[in-house]
Each structure stands twice: as structure tokens, then as C-alpha cells.
PyMOL Python script that loads the backbone (N, CA, C, O; Angstrom):
from pymol import cmd

cmd.read_pdbstr("""\
ATOM      1  N   MET A   1      27.165 -17.894 -43.619  1.00  0.00           N
ATOM      2  CA  MET A   1      27.481 -17.908 -44.927  1.00  0.00           C
ATOM      3  C   MET A   1      29.197 -17.821 -45.070  1.00  0.00           C
ATOM      4  O   MET A   1      29.871 -16.828 -44.795  1.00  0.00           O
ATOM      5  N   ILE A   2      29.653 -18.997 -45.521  1.00  0.00           N
ATOM      6  CA  ILE A   2      31.125 -18.594 -45.609  1.00  0.00           C
ATOM      7  C   ILE A   2      31.694 -18.418 -47.093  1.00  0.00           C
ATOM      8  O   ILE A   2      31.508 -19.314 -47.917  1.00  0.00           O
ATOM      9  N   LYS A   3      32.381 -17.265 -47.418  1.00  0.00           N
ATOM     10  CA  LYS A   3      32.962 -16.960 -48.555  1.00  0.00           C
ATOM     11  C   LYS A   3      34.286 -17.306 -48.801  1.00  0.00           C
ATOM     12  O   LYS A   3      35.250 -17.008 -48.096  1.00  0.00           O
ATOM     13  N   THR A   4      34.295 -18.185 -50.212  1.00  0.00           N
ATOM     14  CA  THR A   4      35.489 -18.594 -50.560  1.00  0.00           C
ATOM     15  C   THR A   4      36.439 -17.511 -51.118  1.00  0.00           C
ATOM     16  O   THR A   4      36.096 -17.031 -52.198  1.00  0.00           O
ATOM     17  N   ILE A   5      37.507 -17.078 -50.593  1.00  0.00           N
ATOM     18  CA  ILE A   5      38.689 -16.083 -51.173  1.00  0.00           C
ATOM     19  C   ILE A   5      39.876 -16.722 -52.014  1.00  0.00           C
ATOM     20  O   ILE A   5      40.744 -17.327 -51.385  1.00  0.00           O
ATOM     21  N   GLU A   6      39.969 -16.627 -53.389  1.00  0.00           N
ATOM     22  CA  GLU A   6      40.871 -16.850 -54.244  1.00  0.00           C
ATOM     23  C   GLU A   6      41.888 -15.681 -54.777  1.00  0.00           C
ATOM     24  O   GLU A   6      41.609 -14.579 -55.250  1.00  0.00           O
ATOM     25  N   LYS A   7      43.211 -16.318 -54.533  1.00  0.00           N
ATOM     26  CA  LYS A   7      44.218 -15.568 -54.779  1.00  0.00           C
ATOM     27  C   LYS A   7      44.940 -16.023 -55.570  1.00  0.00           C
ATOM     28  O   LYS A   7      45.271 -17.170 -55.266  1.00  0.00           O
ATOM     29  N   THR A   8      45.572 -15.487 -56.926  1.00  0.00           N
ATOM     30  CA  THR A   8      46.536 -16.219 -57.984  1.00  0.00           C
ATOM     31  C   THR A   8      47.954 -15.411 -57.854  1.00  0.00           C
ATOM     32  O   THR A   8      48.178 -14.202 -57.913  1.00  0.00           O
ATOM     33  N   ILE A   9      48.731 -16.401 -57.677  1.00  0.00           N
ATOM     34  CA  ILE A   9      50.208 -16.100 -57.557  1.00  0.00           C
ATOM     35  C   ILE A   9      51.028 -16.889 -58.592  1.00  0.00           C
ATOM     36  O   ILE A   9      51.125 -18.112 -58.686  1.00  0.00           O
ATOM     37  N   LYS A  10      51.685 -15.788 -59.465  1.00  0.00           N
ATOM     38  CA  LYS A  10      52.223 -16.499 -60.557  1.00  0.00           C
ATOM     39  C   LYS A  10      53.632 -16.418 -60.750  1.00  0.00           C
ATOM     40  O   LYS A  10      54.270 -15.365 -60.728  1.00  0.00           O
ATOM     41  N   PHE A  11      54.189 -17.758 -60.975  1.00  0.00           N
ATOM     42  CA  PHE A  11      55.878 -17.525 -61.048  1.00  0.00           C
ATOM     43  C   PHE A  11      56.012 -18.891 -61.429  1.00  0.00           C
ATOM     44  O   PHE A  11      55.195 -19.807 -61.336  1.00  0.00           O
ATOM     45  N   LYS A  12      57.580 -18.874 -62.027  1.00  0.00           N
ATOM     46  CA  LYS A  12      57.492 -20.298 -62.749  1.00  0.00           C
ATOM     47  C   LYS A  12      58.918 -20.815 -61.908  1.00  0.00           C
ATOM     48  O   LYS A  12      59.941 -20.168 -61.687  1.00  0.00           O
ATOM     49  N   LEU A  13      58.573 -22.248 -61.529  1.00  0.00           N
ATOM     50  CA  LEU A  13      59.318 -23.105 -60.770  1.00  0.00           C
ATOM     51  C   LEU A  13      59.459 -24.416 -61.527  1.00  0.00           C
ATOM     52  O   LEU A  13      58.636 -25.330 -61.469  1.00  0.00           O
ATOM     53  N   ILE A  14      60.765 -24.425 -62.361  1.00  0.00           N
ATOM     54  CA  ILE A  14      60.851 -25.728 -63.213  1.00  0.00           C
ATOM     55  C   ILE A  14      62.020 -26.073 -62.746  1.00  0.00           C
ATOM     56  O   ILE A  14      62.879 -25.196 -62.664  1.00  0.00           O
ATOM     57  N   PRO A  15      62.332 -27.469 -62.320  1.00  0.00           N
ATOM     58  CA  PRO A  15      61.293 -28.218 -61.725  1.00  0.00           C
ATOM     59  C   PRO A  15      60.788 -27.843 -60.549  1.00  0.00           C
ATOM     60  O   PRO A  15      61.397 -26.897 -60.049  1.00  0.00           O
ATOM     61  N   LEU A  16      59.919 -28.238 -59.954  1.00  0.00           N
ATOM     62  CA  LEU A  16      59.298 -27.948 -58.565  1.00  0.00           C
ATOM     63  C   LEU A  16      60.033 -29.061 -57.914  1.00  0.00           C
ATOM     64  O   LEU A  16      59.949 -30.262 -58.172  1.00  0.00           O
ATOM     65  N   THR A  17      60.883 -28.367 -56.888  1.00  0.00           N
ATOM     66  CA  THR A  17      61.551 -29.440 -56.021  1.00  0.00           C
ATOM     67  C   THR A  17      60.789 -29.605 -54.837  1.00  0.00           C
ATOM     68  O   THR A  17      59.816 -28.858 -54.731  1.00  0.00           O
ATOM     69  N   LYS A  18      61.043 -30.544 -53.774  1.00  0.00           N
ATOM     70  CA  LYS A  18      60.799 -30.789 -52.669  1.00  0.00           C
ATOM     71  C   LYS A  18      60.493 -29.546 -51.875  1.00  0.00           C
ATOM     72  O   LYS A  18      59.393 -29.298 -51.381  1.00  0.00           O
ATOM     73  N   ASN A  19      61.625 -28.747 -51.793  1.00  0.00           N
ATOM     74  CA  ASN A  19      61.557 -27.783 -50.770  1.00  0.00           C
ATOM     75  C   ASN A  19      60.975 -26.578 -51.524  1.00  0.00           C
ATOM     76  O   ASN A  19      60.485 -25.786 -50.719  1.00  0.00           O
ATOM     77  N   ASP A  20      60.868 -26.195 -52.736  1.00  0.00           N
ATOM     78  CA  ASP A  20      59.880 -25.436 -53.450  1.00  0.00           C
ATOM     79  C   ASP A  20      58.549 -25.929 -53.105  1.00  0.00           C
ATOM     80  O   ASP A  20      57.766 -25.066 -52.707  1.00  0.00           O
ATOM     81  N   ARG A  21      58.234 -26.824 -53.155  1.00  0.00           N
ATOM     82  CA  ARG A  21      56.875 -27.329 -52.681  1.00  0.00           C
ATOM     83  C   ARG A  21      56.299 -26.997 -51.285  1.00  0.00           C
ATOM     84  O   ARG A  21      55.142 -26.656 -51.039  1.00  0.00           O
ATOM     85  N   SER A  22      57.218 -27.143 -50.507  1.00  0.00           N
ATOM     86  CA  SER A  22      57.143 -27.076 -49.034  1.00  0.00           C
ATOM     87  C   SER A  22      57.125 -25.696 -48.790  1.00  0.00           C
ATOM     88  O   SER A  22      56.260 -25.401 -47.965  1.00  0.00           O
ATOM     89  N   GLN A  23      57.885 -24.581 -49.287  1.00  0.00           N
ATOM     90  CA  GLN A  23      57.923 -23.221 -49.089  1.00  0.00           C
ATOM     91  C   GLN A  23      56.646 -22.740 -49.687  1.00  0.00           C
ATOM     92  O   GLN A  23      56.033 -21.960 -48.959  1.00  0.00           O
ATOM     93  N   LEU A  24      56.009 -23.059 -51.017  1.00  0.00           N
ATOM     94  CA  LEU A  24      54.725 -22.395 -51.438  1.00  0.00           C
ATOM     95  C   LEU A  24      53.880 -23.018 -50.962  1.00  0.00           C
ATOM     96  O   LEU A  24      52.822 -22.500 -51.320  1.00  0.00           O
ATOM     97  N   LEU A  25      53.612 -24.230 -50.066  1.00  0.00           N
ATOM     98  CA  LEU A  25      52.472 -24.688 -49.174  1.00  0.00           C
ATOM     99  C   LEU A  25      52.385 -23.844 -47.765  1.00  0.00           C
ATOM    100  O   LEU A  25      51.331 -23.494 -47.234  1.00  0.00           O
ATOM    101  N   SER A  26      53.675 -23.598 -47.281  1.00  0.00           N
ATOM    102  CA  SER A  26      53.922 -22.649 -46.143  1.00  0.00           C
ATOM    103  C   SER A  26      53.311 -21.500 -46.283  1.00  0.00           C
ATOM    104  O   SER A  26      52.446 -21.159 -45.476  1.00  0.00           O
ATOM    105  N   LEU A  27      53.656 -20.757 -47.291  1.00  0.00           N
ATOM    106  CA  LEU A  27      53.316 -19.372 -47.572  1.00  0.00           C
ATOM    107  C   LEU A  27      51.926 -19.411 -47.870  1.00  0.00           C
ATOM    108  O   LEU A  27      51.349 -18.391 -47.494  1.00  0.00           O
ATOM    109  N   LEU A  28      51.273 -20.167 -48.365  1.00  0.00           N
ATOM    110  CA  LEU A  28      49.823 -20.390 -48.376  1.00  0.00           C
ATOM    111  C   LEU A  28      49.054 -20.661 -47.544  1.00  0.00           C
ATOM    112  O   LEU A  28      47.902 -20.232 -47.608  1.00  0.00           O
ATOM    113  N   ASN A  29      49.485 -21.459 -46.519  1.00  0.00           N
ATOM    114  CA  ASN A  29      48.966 -21.530 -45.266  1.00  0.00           C
ATOM    115  C   ASN A  29      49.127 -20.078 -44.340  1.00  0.00           C
ATOM    116  O   ASN A  29      48.180 -19.679 -43.663  1.00  0.00           O
ATOM    117  N   ASP A  30      50.149 -19.502 -44.382  1.00  0.00           N
ATOM    118  CA  ASP A  30      50.666 -18.289 -43.483  1.00  0.00           C
ATOM    119  C   ASP A  30      49.630 -17.475 -44.059  1.00  0.00           C
ATOM    120  O   ASP A  30      48.952 -16.783 -43.299  1.00  0.00           O
ATOM    121  N   TYR A  31      49.390 -17.461 -45.437  1.00  0.00           N
ATOM    122  CA  TYR A  31      48.500 -16.223 -45.880  1.00  0.00           C
ATOM    123  C   TYR A  31      46.971 -16.318 -45.726  1.00  0.00           C
ATOM    124  O   TYR A  31      46.158 -15.394 -45.733  1.00  0.00           O
ATOM    125  N   THR A  32      46.748 -17.719 -45.579  1.00  0.00           N
ATOM    126  CA  THR A  32      45.277 -18.278 -45.283  1.00  0.00           C
ATOM    127  C   THR A  32      45.200 -17.763 -43.624  1.00  0.00           C
ATOM    128  O   THR A  32      44.260 -17.170 -43.095  1.00  0.00           O
ATOM    129  N   ALA A  33      46.135 -18.069 -43.167  1.00  0.00           N
ATOM    130  CA  ALA A  33      45.890 -17.608 -41.429  1.00  0.00           C
ATOM    131  C   ALA A  33      45.820 -16.288 -41.261  1.00  0.00           C
ATOM    132  O   ALA A  33      45.062 -15.891 -40.377  1.00  0.00           O
ATOM    133  N   MET A  34      46.581 -15.296 -42.054  1.00  0.00           N
ATOM    134  CA  MET A  34      46.744 -14.092 -42.012  1.00  0.00           C
ATOM    135  C   MET A  34      45.301 -13.288 -42.176  1.00  0.00           C
ATOM    136  O   MET A  34      44.889 -12.357 -41.483  1.00  0.00           O
ATOM    137  N   ILE A  35      44.611 -13.985 -43.397  1.00  0.00           N
ATOM    138  CA  ILE A  35      43.380 -13.240 -43.767  1.00  0.00           C
ATOM    139  C   ILE A  35      42.226 -13.664 -42.777  1.00  0.00           C
ATOM    140  O   ILE A  35      41.242 -12.944 -42.612  1.00  0.00           O
ATOM    141  N   ARG A  36      42.392 -14.834 -42.144  1.00  0.00           N
ATOM    142  CA  ARG A  36      41.502 -15.236 -41.042  1.00  0.00           C
ATOM    143  C   ARG A  36      41.600 -14.508 -39.878  1.00  0.00           C
ATOM    144  O   ARG A  36      40.594 -14.108 -39.292  1.00  0.00           O
ATOM    145  N   GLY A  37      42.873 -14.270 -39.438  1.00  0.00           N
ATOM    146  CA  GLY A  37      43.272 -13.355 -38.168  1.00  0.00           C
ATOM    147  C   GLY A  37      42.810 -11.733 -38.465  1.00  0.00           C
ATOM    148  O   GLY A  37      42.444 -10.984 -37.559  1.00  0.00           O
ATOM    149  N   ALA A  38      42.883 -11.395 -39.682  1.00  0.00           N
ATOM    150  CA  ALA A  38      42.368  -9.933 -40.089  1.00  0.00           C
ATOM    151  C   ALA A  38      40.950  -9.981 -39.920  1.00  0.00           C
ATOM    152  O   ALA A  38      40.417  -9.115 -39.225  1.00  0.00           O
ATOM    153  N   LEU A  39      40.220 -10.937 -40.499  1.00  0.00           N
ATOM    154  CA  LEU A  39      38.844 -10.924 -40.580  1.00  0.00           C
ATOM    155  C   LEU A  39      38.327 -11.224 -39.196  1.00  0.00           C
ATOM    156  O   LEU A  39      37.366 -10.520 -38.889  1.00  0.00           O
ATOM    157  N   GLU A  40      38.682 -12.006 -38.371  1.00  0.00           N
ATOM    158  CA  GLU A  40      38.607 -11.940 -37.008  1.00  0.00           C
ATOM    159  C   GLU A  40      38.679 -10.645 -36.125  1.00  0.00           C
ATOM    160  O   GLU A  40      37.735 -10.316 -35.407  1.00  0.00           O
ATOM    161  N   ILE A  41      39.920  -9.878 -36.219  1.00  0.00           N
ATOM    162  CA  ILE A  41      39.988  -8.691 -35.767  1.00  0.00           C
ATOM    163  C   ILE A  41      39.044  -7.613 -36.282  1.00  0.00           C
ATOM    164  O   ILE A  41      38.724  -6.784 -35.430  1.00  0.00           O
ATOM    165  N   ILE A  42      38.521  -7.448 -37.525  1.00  0.00           N
ATOM    166  CA  ILE A  42      37.881  -6.574 -38.320  1.00  0.00           C
ATOM    167  C   ILE A  42      36.407  -6.668 -37.760  1.00  0.00           C
ATOM    168  O   ILE A  42      35.725  -5.728 -37.350  1.00  0.00           O
ATOM    169  N   VAL A  43      36.091  -7.890 -37.825  1.00  0.00           N
ATOM    170  CA  VAL A  43      34.552  -8.070 -37.208  1.00  0.00           C
ATOM    171  C   VAL A  43      34.392  -7.781 -35.799  1.00  0.00           C
ATOM    172  O   VAL A  43      33.402  -7.172 -35.393  1.00  0.00           O
ATOM    173  N   ARG A  44      35.393  -8.221 -34.964  1.00  0.00           N
ATOM    174  CA  ARG A  44      35.270  -7.882 -33.733  1.00  0.00           C
ATOM    175  C   ARG A  44      35.350  -6.519 -33.276  1.00  0.00           C
ATOM    176  O   ARG A  44      34.833  -6.190 -32.208  1.00  0.00           O
ATOM    177  N   ASN A  45      36.005  -5.652 -34.061  1.00  0.00           N
ATOM    178  CA  ASN A  45      36.081  -4.131 -33.672  1.00  0.00           C
ATOM    179  C   ASN A  45      34.931  -3.659 -34.933  1.00  0.00           C
ATOM    180  O   ASN A  45      34.934  -2.452 -35.173  1.00  0.00           O
ATOM    181  N   ASP A  46      34.368  -4.157 -35.405  1.00  0.00           N
ATOM    182  CA  ASP A  46      33.426  -3.531 -36.387  1.00  0.00           C
ATOM    183  C   ASP A  46      34.152  -2.331 -37.201  1.00  0.00           C
ATOM    184  O   ASP A  46      33.800  -1.151 -37.183  1.00  0.00           O
ATOM    185  N   ALA A  47      35.025  -2.777 -37.777  1.00  0.00           N
ATOM    186  CA  ALA A  47      35.949  -1.945 -38.866  1.00  0.00           C
ATOM    187  C   ALA A  47      35.160  -2.012 -39.922  1.00  0.00           C
ATOM    188  O   ALA A  47      34.688  -3.114 -40.201  1.00  0.00           O
ATOM    189  N   ARG A  48      34.775  -0.632 -40.905  1.00  0.00           N
ATOM    190  CA  ARG A  48      34.302  -0.627 -41.892  1.00  0.00           C
ATOM    191  C   ARG A  48      34.835   0.264 -42.808  1.00  0.00           C
ATOM    192  O   ARG A  48      34.164   0.832 -43.670  1.00  0.00           O
ATOM    193  N   SER A  49      36.033   0.401 -42.641  1.00  0.00           N
ATOM    194  CA  SER A  49      36.765   1.207 -43.835  1.00  0.00           C
ATOM    195  C   SER A  49      38.272   0.228 -43.959  1.00  0.00           C
ATOM    196  O   SER A  49      38.728  -0.605 -43.175  1.00  0.00           O
ATOM    197  N   ARG A  50      38.789   0.726 -45.279  1.00  0.00           N
ATOM    198  CA  ARG A  50      40.172   0.053 -45.551  1.00  0.00           C
ATOM    199  C   ARG A  50      41.193   0.761 -44.191  1.00  0.00           C
ATOM    200  O   ARG A  50      41.948   0.043 -43.535  1.00  0.00           O
ATOM    201  N   LYS A  51      41.088   1.804 -44.015  1.00  0.00           N
ATOM    202  CA  LYS A  51      41.927   2.954 -43.064  1.00  0.00           C
ATOM    203  C   LYS A  51      41.820   2.108 -41.415  1.00  0.00           C
ATOM    204  O   LYS A  51      42.794   1.847 -40.709  1.00  0.00           O
ATOM    205  N   LYS A  52      40.571   1.841 -41.136  1.00  0.00           N
ATOM    206  CA  LYS A  52      40.414   1.361 -39.631  1.00  0.00           C
ATOM    207  C   LYS A  52      41.011  -0.171 -39.814  1.00  0.00           C
ATOM    208  O   LYS A  52      41.778  -0.502 -38.910  1.00  0.00           O
ATOM    209  N   ALA A  53      40.882  -0.711 -40.381  1.00  0.00           N
ATOM    210  CA  ALA A  53      41.238  -2.252 -40.856  1.00  0.00           C
ATOM    211  C   ALA A  53      42.848  -2.242 -40.778  1.00  0.00           C
ATOM    212  O   ALA A  53      43.370  -3.209 -40.222  1.00  0.00           O
ATOM    213  N   HIS A  54      43.620  -1.293 -41.256  1.00  0.00           N
ATOM    214  CA  HIS A  54      44.798  -1.134 -41.330  1.00  0.00           C
ATOM    215  C   HIS A  54      45.243  -0.572 -39.922  1.00  0.00           C
ATOM    216  O   HIS A  54      46.255  -1.102 -39.464  1.00  0.00           O
ATOM    217  N   GLU A  55      44.674   0.373 -39.197  1.00  0.00           N
ATOM    218  CA  GLU A  55      44.954   0.865 -37.964  1.00  0.00           C
ATOM    219  C   GLU A  55      44.918  -0.613 -37.245  1.00  0.00           C
ATOM    220  O   GLU A  55      45.947  -1.111 -36.789  1.00  0.00           O
ATOM    221  N   LEU A  56      43.867  -1.153 -37.195  1.00  0.00           N
ATOM    222  CA  LEU A  56      43.639  -2.399 -36.422  1.00  0.00           C
ATOM    223  C   LEU A  56      44.574  -3.547 -36.564  1.00  0.00           C
ATOM    224  O   LEU A  56      45.121  -4.166 -35.651  1.00  0.00           O
ATOM    225  N   CYS A  57      44.684  -3.753 -37.949  1.00  0.00           N
ATOM    226  CA  CYS A  57      45.430  -5.329 -38.262  1.00  0.00           C
ATOM    227  C   CYS A  57      46.804  -5.125 -38.347  1.00  0.00           C
ATOM    228  O   CYS A  57      47.447  -5.859 -37.596  1.00  0.00           O
ATOM    229  N   TYR A  58      47.427  -4.385 -39.002  1.00  0.00           N
ATOM    230  CA  TYR A  58      48.679  -3.958 -39.641  1.00  0.00           C
ATOM    231  C   TYR A  58      50.095  -4.444 -38.753  1.00  0.00           C
ATOM    232  O   TYR A  58      51.033  -5.181 -39.058  1.00  0.00           O
ATOM    233  N   ARG A  59      49.778  -3.680 -37.541  1.00  0.00           N
ATOM    234  CA  ARG A  59      50.767  -4.139 -36.384  1.00  0.00           C
ATOM    235  C   ARG A  59      50.838  -5.546 -35.954  1.00  0.00           C
ATOM    236  O   ARG A  59      51.913  -6.141 -35.876  1.00  0.00           O
ATOM    237  N   VAL A  60      49.595  -6.133 -35.647  1.00  0.00           N
ATOM    238  CA  VAL A  60      49.453  -7.388 -35.160  1.00  0.00           C
ATOM    239  C   VAL A  60      49.738  -8.546 -36.102  1.00  0.00           C
ATOM    240  O   VAL A  60      50.035  -9.662 -35.675  1.00  0.00           O
ATOM    241  N   LEU A  61      49.647  -8.273 -37.304  1.00  0.00           N
ATOM    242  CA  LEU A  61      49.941  -9.318 -38.218  1.00  0.00           C
ATOM    243  C   LEU A  61      51.382  -8.966 -38.772  1.00  0.00           C
ATOM    244  O   LEU A  61      51.872  -9.869 -39.451  1.00  0.00           O
ATOM    245  N   ARG A  62      52.002  -8.052 -38.645  1.00  0.00           N
ATOM    246  CA  ARG A  62      53.516  -7.402 -39.066  1.00  0.00           C
ATOM    247  C   ARG A  62      54.161  -8.485 -38.171  1.00  0.00           C
ATOM    248  O   ARG A  62      54.903  -9.321 -38.687  1.00  0.00           O
ATOM    249  N   GLU A  63      53.856  -8.497 -36.624  1.00  0.00           N
ATOM    250  CA  GLU A  63      54.258  -9.223 -35.430  1.00  0.00           C
ATOM    251  C   GLU A  63      54.261 -10.566 -35.668  1.00  0.00           C
ATOM    252  O   GLU A  63      55.234 -11.264 -35.382  1.00  0.00           O
ATOM    253  N   ARG A  64      53.155 -11.041 -36.218  1.00  0.00           N
ATOM    254  CA  ARG A  64      53.134 -12.636 -36.122  1.00  0.00           C
ATOM    255  C   ARG A  64      53.566 -13.326 -37.023  1.00  0.00           C
ATOM    256  O   ARG A  64      53.926 -14.494 -36.880  1.00  0.00           O
ATOM    257  N   TYR A  65      53.592 -12.493 -38.400  1.00  0.00           N
ATOM    258  CA  TYR A  65      54.494 -12.907 -39.417  1.00  0.00           C
ATOM    259  C   TYR A  65      55.594 -12.058 -39.960  1.00  0.00           C
ATOM    260  O   TYR A  65      55.419 -11.441 -41.011  1.00  0.00           O
ATOM    261  N   PRO A  66      56.794 -11.986 -39.257  1.00  0.00           N
ATOM    262  CA  PRO A  66      57.918 -11.064 -39.722  1.00  0.00           C
ATOM    263  C   PRO A  66      58.610 -11.644 -40.929  1.00  0.00           C
ATOM    264  O   PRO A  66      59.355 -10.999 -41.666  1.00  0.00           O
ATOM    265  N   HIS A  67      58.306 -12.885 -41.062  1.00  0.00           N
ATOM    266  CA  HIS A  67      59.059 -13.597 -42.096  1.00  0.00           C
ATOM    267  C   HIS A  67      58.285 -13.384 -43.325  1.00  0.00           C
ATOM    268  O   HIS A  67      58.678 -14.122 -44.228  1.00  0.00           O
ATOM    269  N   LEU A  68      57.345 -12.641 -43.640  1.00  0.00           N
ATOM    270  CA  LEU A  68      56.578 -12.507 -44.980  1.00  0.00           C
ATOM    271  C   LEU A  68      56.922 -11.264 -45.319  1.00  0.00           C
ATOM    272  O   LEU A  68      57.433 -10.532 -44.472  1.00  0.00           O
ATOM    273  N   TYR A  69      56.717 -10.870 -46.487  1.00  0.00           N
ATOM    274  CA  TYR A  69      56.926  -9.396 -47.123  1.00  0.00           C
ATOM    275  C   TYR A  69      55.672  -8.609 -46.847  1.00  0.00           C
ATOM    276  O   TYR A  69      54.592  -9.177 -46.689  1.00  0.00           O
ATOM    277  N   ASN A  70      55.784  -7.579 -46.801  1.00  0.00           N
ATOM    278  CA  ASN A  70      54.983  -6.443 -46.398  1.00  0.00           C
ATOM    279  C   ASN A  70      53.633  -6.537 -47.218  1.00  0.00           C
ATOM    280  O   ASN A  70      52.538  -6.290 -46.712  1.00  0.00           O
ATOM    281  N   LYS A  71      53.826  -6.931 -48.574  1.00  0.00           N
ATOM    282  CA  LYS A  71      52.707  -6.727 -49.060  1.00  0.00           C
ATOM    283  C   LYS A  71      51.635  -7.872 -49.112  1.00  0.00           C
ATOM    284  O   LYS A  71      50.524  -7.822 -49.639  1.00  0.00           O
ATOM    285  N   PHE A  72      52.250  -8.970 -48.409  1.00  0.00           N
ATOM    286  CA  PHE A  72      51.293  -9.964 -48.126  1.00  0.00           C
ATOM    287  C   PHE A  72      50.559  -9.502 -46.941  1.00  0.00           C
ATOM    288  O   PHE A  72      49.503 -10.133 -46.918  1.00  0.00           O
ATOM    289  N   VAL A  73      50.612  -8.874 -46.169  1.00  0.00           N
ATOM    290  CA  VAL A  73      50.338  -8.438 -44.688  1.00  0.00           C
ATOM    291  C   VAL A  73      49.248  -7.368 -45.434  1.00  0.00           C
ATOM    292  O   VAL A  73      48.051  -7.605 -45.268  1.00  0.00           O
ATOM    293  N   GLN A  74      49.540  -6.505 -46.035  1.00  0.00           N
ATOM    294  CA  GLN A  74      48.565  -5.575 -46.816  1.00  0.00           C
ATOM    295  C   GLN A  74      47.372  -6.267 -47.308  1.00  0.00           C
ATOM    296  O   GLN A  74      46.252  -6.022 -46.860  1.00  0.00           O
ATOM    297  N   GLU A  75      47.633  -7.244 -48.347  1.00  0.00           N
ATOM    298  CA  GLU A  75      46.692  -7.850 -48.945  1.00  0.00           C
ATOM    299  C   GLU A  75      45.994  -8.562 -48.104  1.00  0.00           C
ATOM    300  O   GLU A  75      44.809  -8.691 -48.414  1.00  0.00           O
ATOM    301  N   ALA A  76      46.450  -9.227 -46.836  1.00  0.00           N
ATOM    302  CA  ALA A  76      45.599  -9.850 -46.247  1.00  0.00           C
ATOM    303  C   ALA A  76      44.315  -9.224 -45.659  1.00  0.00           C
ATOM    304  O   ALA A  76      43.161  -9.620 -45.824  1.00  0.00           O
ATOM    305  N   TYR A  77      44.791  -8.064 -44.869  1.00  0.00           N
ATOM    306  CA  TYR A  77      43.579  -7.092 -44.487  1.00  0.00           C
ATOM    307  C   TYR A  77      42.760  -6.695 -45.244  1.00  0.00           C
ATOM    308  O   TYR A  77      41.563  -6.870 -45.013  1.00  0.00           O
ATOM    309  N   LYS A  78      43.198  -6.065 -46.332  1.00  0.00           N
ATOM    310  CA  LYS A  78      42.540  -5.535 -47.609  1.00  0.00           C
ATOM    311  C   LYS A  78      41.306  -6.689 -47.848  1.00  0.00           C
ATOM    312  O   LYS A  78      40.120  -6.365 -47.788  1.00  0.00           O
ATOM    313  N   ARG A  79      41.714  -7.950 -48.100  1.00  0.00           N
ATOM    314  CA  ARG A  79      40.864  -8.845 -48.627  1.00  0.00           C
ATOM    315  C   ARG A  79      39.782  -9.494 -47.667  1.00  0.00           C
ATOM    316  O   ARG A  79      38.752 -10.062 -48.030  1.00  0.00           O
ATOM    317  N   ALA A  80      40.264  -9.277 -46.246  1.00  0.00           N
ATOM    318  CA  ALA A  80      39.629  -9.600 -45.234  1.00  0.00           C
ATOM    319  C   ALA A  80      38.050  -8.416 -44.990  1.00  0.00           C
ATOM    320  O   ALA A  80      37.295  -8.584 -44.032  1.00  0.00           O
TER     321      ALA A  80
END
""", "prot")
cmd.dss("prot")
cmd.show_as("cartoon", "prot")
cmd.util.cbc("prot")
cmd.orient("prot")
């Protein structure tokens, strides 16, 4: 069974330029990949608590996605 995860991000972009659109899509793709990576790590190691998920995922995701804010990394393993 595949569960869909939804996350809402609100901000104003008037007008939405090609560069803004590109950056937004890049962020969405990176965030989706982070959640998938975290979920894979969590399932493989049978992590059943947020603390254990943090211990397993934080450093790995931080190294893979150094260009993203810390909050995105934390949200990714929490959602996974």
C-alpha cells in the first residue's frame, strides 16, 4: 500500500518567473527524495521512534542535501 504524503508551503511569488518556478520544483523534488530516503533508512533499520529516526537519518540527509535548510531535513524524517 502506497500512502500519499502532502505538505503545504505558502509564500508569495508575484509574478512567478521561470527561475522561481525552477527553484520551487527543485525544492519539491529534493524534499520528496529526502522523504523517500528517510523512509528507506527507517524501514531497513526498523526504527519505531522519532529519536531513533533522527539518529539514523539526520546526518545522512544533511550530507546529501547540504544546500537545504535544516528544517526540511527534520521534517523529512519526521514525515517518514
